[in-house]
C-alpha positions in Angstrom: 192.0 -9.8 55.6 191.2 -9.5 52.0 191.7 -6.6 49.5 188.2 -5.2 50.0 188.4 -5.5 54.0 191.9 -3.4 53.4 190.4 -1.2 51.0 187.4 -0.3 53.6 190.2 0.1 56.3 192.1 2.5 54.8 189.3 5.0 53.7 187.8 5.3 57.2 191.4 6.0 58.4 191.6 8.9 55.7 192.9 12.2 57.7 190.4 15.1 57.8 192.5 17.7 58.8 195.1 15.8 60.8 192.5 13.8 63.1 191.8 10.3 61.4 187.4 9.5 61.5 187.0 6.2 62.6 184.5 4.1 61.0 182.9 2.8 64.0 181.8 6.6 65.2 178.7 7.8 63.8 179.2 11.4 62.5 178.3 14.1 64.8 174.9 16.0 64.6 175.5 19.7 63.8 171.9 20.6 64.6 171.3 20.7 60.4 167.7 20.7 59.6 168.3 17.9 57.2 169.3 15.6 59.6 165.7 16.1 61.1 163.8 14.9 58.2 164.2 11.9 55.9 164.5 14.1 53.1 164.7 17.4 51.2 160.5 17.2 50.3 159.9 16.3 53.8 161.5 19.6 54.9 159.7 21.4 52.5 156.7 20.3 53.3 157.1 20.6 56.9 158.2 24.6 56.2 154.9 25.0 54.1 153.0 23.7 56.7 154.5 26.1 59.3 154.2 29.1 56.7 150.5 27.9 56.4 149.9 27.8 60.3 151.7 31.4 60.8 149.8 33.1 58.1 146.4 31.7 59.9 147.4 33.3 63.0 148.2 36.4 62.1 145.1 36.6 60.2 142.8 35.8 63.4 145.6 38.3 65.4 144.3 40.9 62.6 141.0 39.9 62.6 141.0 40.4 66.3 142.6 43.8 66.4 139.8 44.9 63.9 137.0 43.4 66.2 138.8 45.7 69.3 139.1 48.7 67.4 135.4 48.7 66.2 134.3 47.9 69.9 136.5 50.7 71.2 135.2 53.5 69.0 132.1 51.8 68.5 129.1 54.5 69.4 126.6 53.7 72.1 123.1 53.1 71.0 120.7 55.6 70.6 118.8 55.9 74.0 114.6 55.4 73.1 113.1 58.5 73.1 111.0 57.6 76.4 114.5 57.4 78.2 115.7 60.9 76.8 112.4 62.8 77.9 112.7 60.9 81.3 116.4 62.4 81.6 115.3 66.0 80.5 112.3 65.9 83.1 114.9 64.7 86.1 117.3 67.5 85.0 114.7 70.2 85.6 113.1 68.9 88.5 115.1 68.4 91.8 112.0 67.1 93.8 112.0 63.8 91.2 116.0 63.5 91.4 114.9 62.0 94.9 112.4 59.0 93.5 114.3 57.6 90.4 114.0 54.4 91.6 110.9 54.3 92.2 109.6 56.4 89.2 111.7 53.8 87.2 110.1 50.8 89.0 106.8 52.7 88.1 108.0 53.2 84.2 109.2 50.0 83.9 105.6 48.4 83.9 103.9 51.1 82.0 102.6 51.0 78.5 102.1 54.5 77.7 103.4 55.7 74.7 103.1 59.5 74.7 105.2 60.5 78.0 105.0 64.1 78.0 105.6 65.7 80.8 102.4 65.9 82.6 102.9 62.0 82.4 106.0 62.1 84.3 105.0 64.7 86.7 101.9 62.2 87.4 104.4 59.2 88.1 106.2 61.6 90.2 102.9 61.8 92.7 102.8 58.1 92.3 106.2 57.4 93.4 105.7 60.0 96.5 102.8 58.3 97.1 104.0 54.8 97.7 106.9 56.2 99.7 104.2 56.9 102.1 105.5 59.9 103.6 103.5 62.5 105.7 102.1 66.0 104.4 104.3 67.8 106.8 107.1 66.0 105.6 106.4 67.0 101.9 105.1 70.8 102.5 108.4 71.2 104.4 110.9 70.2 101.4 111.8 73.6 100.1 112.4 72.3 96.5 109.2 70.6 96.4 107.5 74.0 97.6 109.5 75.7 94.7 108.6 73.2 92.2 104.9 72.7 92.8 103.4 75.6 95.2 105.4 78.7 94.4 105.4 78.0 90.8 102.0 77.2 90.2 100.4 80.7 89.4 96.6 79.2 90.6 97.8 78.9 94.1 99.6 82.3 93.6 96.5 84.1 92.8 94.4 82.3 95.5 96.8 83.5 98.1 97.3 87.2 96.4 93.0 87.3 96.5 93.2 86.1 100.2 95.9 88.6 101.3 94.0 91.5 99.4 90.6 90.4 101.2 92.1 90.4 104.7 93.7 93.7 103.8 90.3 95.1 102.8 88.6 93.5 105.7 90.7 95.3 108.1 91.0 98.8 106.7 88.0 101.8 107.7 86.6 102.0 104.2 86.6 105.3 102.8 83.5 108.1 103.6 82.4 110.6 101.1 80.4 113.6 101.9 77.0 114.0 100.7 76.8 116.8 98.1 73.8 119.1 100.2 76.2 118.8 103.0 74.0 116.4 105.2 75.5 112.9 106.2 77.7 111.0 105.1 77.8 107.8 102.9 80.1 105.0 102.2 82.0 105.1 99.0 81.5 102.3 96.9 84.5 100.0 96.6 85.4 98.2 93.3 86.6 94.6 93.5 89.6 93.9 91.3 89.3 91.7 88.5 92.9 90.9 87.4 95.9 90.4 89.5 97.0 93.6 88.0 94.2 96.0 89.4 94.5 93.8 92.5 98.3 95.2 93.2 97.2 98.7 92.3 94.4 98.6 95.2 97.3 97.0 97.8 99.8 99.8 96.8 96.9 102.4 97.4 96.3 100.8 100.7 99.9 101.5 101.7 100.2 105.0 100.5 96.9 106.1 102.3 
């Protein structure tokens, strides 16, 4: 063994604590990052790339959270005026609530812009007609009667006039004695011109 070999052998057998480190054994991997990269610069570059990727992920998460927050706090888009009027009509008309689907189908194809209460009433009539309900079932519907019959002033006047006419025809007309004591005549009956006058006439009949 020459001097060079002897020096190498001596260096390899130097003690670390009490245990010699053989030269033919590789040092154990202690998990150091430096052992996984070729150089410090390579480690630094990898760290910078990791930091950049982490920053991008954080930004994406922040944007996603912002969109979610906006979606949760977003105000529902305002409904068209026509839809609002239709909902108001339904809220005041119990009969119309039964024909929402039929009315919606009619309104979907209707291009009328001025959709007032009369418009929706006409639409309801169309919806009822499309249902082909017999009249005897329609007039038996208490809600229908309340909405369209009993609340109609013209129909009320018609019923009152017929009722008063029937009463007046069944009662004996009052007689009036002549001033000279000879014979009797029928007192003239004035026909009521208003509902108020008709009510007074009816009231006078019941008092007699």
